[in-house]
C-alpha positions in Angstrom: -3.7 17.5 -20.7 -7.2 17.4 -18.9 -8.1 20.3 -16.1 -8.6 17.0 -13.7 -6.1 14.3 -14.3 -7.5 11.2 -15.7 -7.0 8.1 -13.7 -7.9 4.5 -12.5 -8.3 3.3 -8.9 -6.1 -1.0 -9.5 -6.8 -1.9 -6.1 -7.2 -4.3 -3.5 -10.5 -3.8 -1.3 -10.2 -2.5 1.9 -10.2 0.7 4.4 -7.1 2.1 2.6 -8.2 2.0 -0.7 -11.8 3.7 0.4 -9.5 6.6 2.3 -7.7 6.4 -1.1 -10.5 7.3 -3.2 -11.8 9.3 -1.3 -9.1 10.9 -0.7 -7.9 12.1 -4.3 -11.8 12.3 -6.0 -11.8 15.9 -5.0 -9.0 16.8 -7.4 -8.9 14.1 -9.8 -10.9 12.4 -12.3 -11.6 8.6 -11.2 -12.8 7.2 -14.0 -13.2 3.6 -12.7 -11.8 1.6 -9.2 -10.9 -1.8 -10.3 -11.4 -4.2 -7.5 -9.6 -7.6 -7.4 -11.0 -10.4 -5.2 -7.9 -11.2 -2.1 -5.3 -14.4 -3.1 -6.1 -17.4 -1.8 -5.2 -17.1 1.9 -3.8 -21.1 1.5 -1.7 -20.3 -2.0 -0.1 -17.8 0.3 1.0 -19.8 3.1 1.9 -22.1 0.6 3.7 -19.7 -1.1 5.5 -18.9 2.1 6.6 -22.2 3.4 8.6 -23.1 0.4 10.4 -19.6 0.8 10.4 -19.1 4.2 10.1 -22.5 6.0 6.9 -24.2 7.5 8.3 -23.2 11.2 8.5 -19.1 10.3 5.3 -19.6 8.3 3.2 -20.8 10.8 4.6 -17.9 13.3 3.7 -15.3 10.9 -0.1 -17.2 10.5 -0.6 -16.7 14.1 0.4 -13.3 14.0 -1.7 -12.3 11.3 -4.5 -13.7 13.4 -3.3 -11.5 16.1 -3.4 -8.4 14.4 -6.6 -9.1 13.6 -7.4 -8.3 16.7 -5.6 -5.5 17.2 -7.4 -4.1 14.7 -10.3 -5.0 16.4 -9.1 -3.3 20.0 -7.5 -0.3 17.9 -11.0 0.7 15.9 -11.6 3.9 18.1 -7.3 4.8 17.4 -8.2 4.6 13.4 -11.5 6.8 13.7 -9.8 9.4 15.4 -7.0 9.7 13.3 -8.9 9.6 10.1 -11.4 12.4 11.8 -8.7 14.0 12.9 -7.1 14.5 9.0 -10.3 14.8 8.1 -10.1 11.4 5.5 -13.2 8.9 5.1 -13.8 5.4 4.6 -17.4 5.7 3.7 -18.4 2.9 1.0 -16.5 3.6 -2.9 -19.9 4.3 -5.2 -20.7 1.3 -6.7 -21.2 2.7 -10.2 -17.8 3.0 -10.6 -16.9 -0.4 -9.3 -15.7 -3.1 -11.3 -14.5 -6.6 -9.4 -11.9 -9.0 -11.1 -10.9 -12.0 -10.2 -6.9 -10.9 -10.4 -5.7 -7.4 -11.6 -3.6 -9.5 -13.4 -6.1 -10.4 -15.7 -6.5 -10.6 -19.5 -9.6 -8.0 -18.9 -8.1 -5.8 -17.0 -5.6 -4.7 -19.5 -8.3 -4.7 -21.9 -10.7 -2.2 -19.7 -7.1 0.1 -19.1 -7.1 0.4 -22.8 -11.0 1.7 -22.6 -10.4 4.4 -20.0 -6.9 5.7 -21.6 -6.1 6.9 -18.1 -3.1 9.5 -17.5 -2.3 7.7 -14.6 -3.0 4.3 -13.0 -2.9 4.3 -8.6 -2.2 1.0 -7.6 -3.3 0.0 -3.8 -3.2 -2.9 -2.4 -3.2 -5.6 -5.1 -1.0 -8.9 -5.6 2.5 -8.3 -7.8 1.6 -7.2 -11.3 2.7 -8.7 -14.0 4.8 -6.9 -17.1 2.3 -7.3 -19.9 -0.1 -5.4 -17.3 2.6 -2.7 -16.6 3.1 -2.0 -20.9 -1.4 -2.4 -21.2 -1.2 1.6 -21.6 0.7 4.2 -21.9 0.7 5.7 -18.1 2.5 5.1 -15.4 1.4 2.6 -12.2 1.9 4.1 -9.3 1.6 3.1 -5.9 1.8 4.2 -2.1 4.4 1.8 0.0 4.0 2.0 3.5 8.0 1.6 4.4 10.7 3.2 3.4 12.6 2.0 0.0 14.7 0.1 -0.4 15.7 -0.7 3.2 12.0 -1.6 3.8 10.2 -3.1 0.9 7.1 -6.1 1.4 4.9 -5.1 4.5 4.9 -3.5 7.3 7.7 -1.2 6.7 6.8 1.2 9.2 6.7 -1.7 12.3 10.0 -3.1 11.0 11.9 0.4 11.1 10.7 0.8 14.7 11.6 -2.9 15.5 15.2 -2.3 14.3 15.6 1.1 15.7 15.5 2.9 13.1 12.9 5.9 13.3 15.1 7.8 10.6 13.5 5.3 8.1 9.6 4.8 9.6 7.5 6.1 6.8 5.7 6.0 3.5 7.1 5.6 -0.3 5.0 6.7 -3.6 6.7 5.0 -6.1 6.5 4.4 -9.9 5.2 -0.1 -10.2 7.5 -2.6 -11.9 7.4 -6.0 -11.8 9.5 -6.3 -8.6 8.7 -6.4 -4.9 8.9 -2.0 -4.1 11.5 -1.9 -6.5 10.1 0.4 -8.8 11.7 4.4 -9.0 10.6 6.2 -6.3 9.0 9.3 -6.4 8.0 10.9 -2.7 9.2 10.0 0.6 7.9 10.9 4.3 8.4 10.3 7.5 5.9 9.5 10.6 5.7 10.4 13.9 3.7 7.4 16.1 2.4 8.9 19.0 2.1 6.6 22.5 -1.7 5.7 21.4 0.0 4.2 18.4 0.4 0.1 17.2 1.1 -2.0 14.5 -2.6 -1.9 13.6 -2.2 2.6 13.2 1.1 2.7 11.5 -0.3 2.4 8.3 -2.8 5.0 9.2 -0.3 7.5 9.7 1.2 6.6 6.8 -1.7 6.5 4.5 -2.0 9.7 5.9 1.6 11.3 5.0 0.8 8.8 1.5 -2.0 10.9 0.4 -0.1 14.1 0.4 2.3 12.0 -1.5 0.0 10.5 -4.3 -1.5 13.8 -5.6 1.8 15.3 -5.8 2.9 12.6 -8.2 -0.2 12.9 -10.1 0.2 16.2 -10.5 3.4 15.5 -11.7 1.9 12.8 -14.1 -0.4 15.0 -15.6 1.8 17.6 -16.4 4.5 15.0 -17.3 7.0 16.0 -14.9 7.6 12.4 -12.9 11.3 12.1 -11.9 11.6 9.0 -10.5 15.1 8.0 -8.3 17.1 5.4 -7.2 16.7 4.5 -3.8 20.2 4.8 -1.9 21.5 1.8 1.0 20.7 -1.6 1.3 17.6 -3.0 -0.1 15.6 -5.6 1.5 12.0 -7.1 1.6 10.5 -7.7 4.6 7.4 -10.3 5.4 5.0 -10.4 8.6 6.5 -11.1 11.8 5.9 -13.9 14.3 3.8 -13.6 16.8 6.1 -15.3 19.6 9.2 -12.2 17.9 6.5 -9.6 17.6 6.0 -10.4 21.6 9.7 -10.2 22.1 9.8 -6.9 20.3 7.0 -5.7 22.1 8.3 -6.5 25.9 12.1 -5.7 25.4 11.4 -2.2 23.3 8.2 -1.2 23.8 7.3 -1.1 19.7 4.0 -2.4 19.8 
């Protein structure tokens, strides 16, 4: 094994991917960053409507629009947290980026085989296909913003707080399988939101913890010491809150 583990970052474009890249690059050899295009918002809404119903989907869409305003309003707090923990969201160098329409496209598997990484770090992609996951003899490792299996899906930190379940407000680093955050758990940690934190900043707190956990998992992968375990307790997949439900929870419980 090389002194610096050879990895590929397979990700969606965004702040968390930039922070992940800069947080890992000093210790690991990131040979390529494969960035996939965002899935169609219209396609996502159609899928949600079929699965959850039109009314619930419209409520979620309303909240998604509101959450974008919340992110802008929370920018100073986000920058404060990044600075406090020595993290960077600077652009990723263009020479290491390869853009693709979908992480599951045929060309991605070919790229992974050529790069022969010791691990593939997954961050913010669509659900990966079984074919892609079998393309190389290397673990695919994801940072999930929630404690699995209780808070699979999206916004696990928020939902734990909304459920008055601070003991499960945290982050999980796990192996990726073809399910939704169902792969073997490698590491988990709890976060402690402060009074200035809200829906837009919980993921930053989770990312801070998740980076340390991801480094530990990559060291394990490089030395053949990965030890995944099955999560205990009930398993549930969560979606975006509806706008009305979010405000009810905020007014009644103070969960921002």
